[in-house]
C-alpha positions in Angstrom: 80.2 75.8 70.2 79.2 77.3 66.4 81.0 76.9 63.1 81.7 80.8 61.9 80.4 81.3 58.2 82.9 83.0 55.9 80.8 86.4 56.2 81.1 86.3 59.9 85.0 85.9 60.2 86.8 89.0 60.7 90.1 89.5 58.7 92.4 88.1 61.5 95.4 90.2 62.2 97.5 91.9 65.5 95.4 95.2 64.5 92.2 93.7 64.8 93.2 92.2 68.4 94.6 95.6 69.3 91.3 97.2 67.7 89.3 94.7 69.8 90.6 95.3 73.3 90.7 99.1 72.9 86.8 99.0 72.4 86.6 97.0 75.8 89.1 98.0 77.4 87.2 99.5 80.3 84.7 96.9 80.6 87.5 94.3 80.2 89.7 96.1 82.9 87.0 95.5 85.6 86.9 92.2 85.6 91.0 91.7 85.2 91.5 92.0 89.2 92.6 89.0 90.6 96.2 86.9 90.0 95.4 83.3 88.1 95.6 80.8 90.5 97.9 78.7 87.8 100.8 81.1 88.4 100.8 80.0 92.2 103.5 77.1 91.2 105.8 79.7 89.7 106.4 81.9 93.0 109.7 80.4 94.0 111.2 81.5 90.9 110.8 85.4 91.7 113.9 86.7 93.5 114.7 90.1 94.5 116.7 92.1 91.8 115.0 90.4 89.0 113.9 92.2 85.5 110.3 90.8 84.5 108.3 91.0 81.5 104.5 91.2 81.4 104.1 90.1 77.7 100.3 91.2 76.9 99.9 93.0 80.4 96.3 94.7 79.9 95.6 96.7 82.7 98.5 95.5 84.4 96.9 94.3 87.5 99.7 91.3 87.4 102.1 93.4 89.0 100.4 92.7 92.4 101.6 89.2 91.7 105.1 90.7 92.7 104.3 92.8 95.7 107.1 92.0 98.6 109.8 91.7 96.1 112.3 94.1 95.0 112.2 93.8 91.6 111.7 95.7 88.3 108.5 95.1 86.3 108.1 95.9 82.7 104.3 95.3 81.2 104.0 95.5 77.0 100.2 95.6 75.6 99.2 96.0 72.2 96.1 97.9 73.0 96.4 101.8 73.9 93.6 102.1 75.6 94.6 99.0 78.3 98.3 100.8 79.0 96.4 103.7 79.5 94.4 102.3 82.1 97.7 100.6 83.5 99.7 103.6 84.0 96.3 105.3 86.0 96.1 102.5 88.1 100.0 101.8 89.3 100.6 105.6 88.8 103.0 105.0 92.3 104.9 102.7 90.9 105.4 104.0 87.7 106.8 107.1 89.1 109.1 105.3 91.4 110.5 103.6 88.7 109.4 100.1 90.0 106.6 99.5 87.0 107.1 100.6 83.1 104.4 100.2 80.9 104.6 100.3 77.2 102.7 99.6 74.2 103.9 97.7 71.5 102.4 96.8 67.8 103.1 98.6 64.9 106.3 100.6 66.8 108.5 97.5 68.6 109.6 97.9 72.0 113.2 96.6 72.1 115.1 95.8 75.5 119.0 94.9 75.8 119.4 91.4 74.9 119.8 89.2 78.3 117.9 91.4 80.1 115.2 89.5 81.5 115.4 86.9 84.3 111.4 86.0 83.8 108.7 86.8 81.4 105.1 85.8 81.8 102.6 85.3 78.4 99.5 85.2 80.4 96.3 84.8 78.2 98.2 86.6 75.6 100.0 84.6 73.6 97.0 82.9 72.0 96.0 86.0 70.2 98.7 85.6 68.0 97.0 85.0 64.3 99.8 82.7 62.8 103.1 81.2 63.0 105.4 84.0 61.7 103.9 86.1 64.3 104.2 83.6 67.2 108.1 82.7 66.1 108.5 86.3 65.6 107.6 87.2 68.9 108.9 83.9 71.0 112.6 84.8 69.4 112.4 88.3 70.6 111.5 87.2 73.7 114.5 84.6 73.5 116.9 87.1 72.7 116.2 89.5 75.8 115.7 86.3 78.5 119.3 85.6 79.9 120.6 82.5 79.5 118.7 80.2 82.3 115.7 82.7 82.4 112.5 81.4 82.8 109.6 81.7 80.2 106.0 81.3 81.6 103.2 80.4 79.4 99.1 80.0 80.0 96.8 79.8 77.1 93.5 78.8 77.2 92.4 75.3 76.4 89.9 75.5 73.7 89.0 71.7 73.8 88.2 71.6 77.2 84.8 70.7 78.3 84.3 74.4 79.4 85.2 75.5 76.1 82.7 73.3 74.3 80.1 74.6 76.4 80.0 77.8 75.3 78.0 77.6 72.6 78.7 81.3 71.5 82.3 80.1 70.7 82.8 80.3 66.9 84.9 77.4 65.3 86.8 79.2 62.4 88.5 75.4 61.6 90.1 73.1 63.9 92.2 75.3 65.7 90.8 79.1 65.6 88.1 80.6 66.9 86.4 83.7 67.6 85.1 84.5 70.9 82.5 87.3 71.7 82.8 89.9 74.2 79.5 91.1 74.8 77.9 94.2 77.2 75.8 93.8 79.9 72.7 93.5 77.6 74.0 90.7 76.0 75.3 92.9 72.8 78.6 91.7 71.1 80.8 94.2 71.1 83.8 92.2 69.4 84.8 89.1 68.5 88.1 88.6 69.8 90.7 86.0 67.9 92.3 82.8 69.7 94.3 80.0 69.1 94.2 76.6 70.1 97.5 75.4 70.9 98.2 71.7 71.8 101.1 70.6 73.5 103.1 69.4 70.6 102.7 72.6 68.5 103.5 75.0 71.8 106.7 72.7 72.3 107.8 72.8 68.6 107.5 76.6 68.4 109.4 77.4 71.4 112.2 74.9 70.4 112.4 76.0 67.0 113.9 79.5 68.7 116.2 78.0 71.2 114.0 77.1 74.6 114.2 73.8 76.5 110.6 72.4 78.0 110.7 72.1 81.8 107.3 71.8 82.3 104.0 71.2 80.0 100.4 70.6 80.8 97.1 71.3 81.5 95.8 73.3 84.8 92.3 74.4 86.2 93.1 76.7 88.9 96.1 75.4 90.3 95.5 71.7 90.0 97.2 69.6 87.5 95.0 67.0 85.1 96.1 64.5 82.8 92.9 64.7 80.7 92.6 68.1 78.7 88.9 67.9 78.9 89.0 68.6 82.5 91.0 71.6 82.3 90.6 75.4 80.9 94.2 76.5 80.4 97.3 75.0 79.3 100.5 76.0 81.0 104.0 75.9 80.1 107.8 76.3 81.7 110.8 76.8 79.5 113.9 77.8 79.9 116.6 79.4 77.8 119.5 77.2 77.4 
């Protein structure tokens, strides 16, 4: 794992993340075609008639997690190009009204208060660059989720043995990283920003806006690990009181 020097560090901002994912959208989309096993433990939360938000939806492939359910799916992402790919890939779902995709960022997409039954943030929340932006997003989600509604967050565990073995992960400081996306020839196209969350930090953020933690822990695939070294992801289930 490399330490990033000042000259190597990009300005960390939401605009940078948008630019990065726009630049790799086609490559990224081609690698995102399976549902993360960590999500299977939440399958029983899905019910017919629900409104479900996929925050940071990318190419929209998580829509397939809800196959067989009569739900309304809403996907939002900061990347114009990924939203375009989502609309193309799931054109029939969009036409039927079962799915809608929205670009967010400069222009916020507002939903009614107490609108969503479930909200998923899968490998997306860790791209927010500071506490202010994290709290802003969580407060917005809290307002738009129903009382008793559930929020599921999955973020990379960047202190795992898996992450530490990645020698091209550039460590900015104790909890912030730049992670390269490379083309087939090994050329770096962009350096994506990631924040490493501890359970304590994520719990504090969620509780500040009113969520109650129902479950938090480290998972590799669908297996819980006591030792964070063994698991790639930190998984949180929170509920609106």
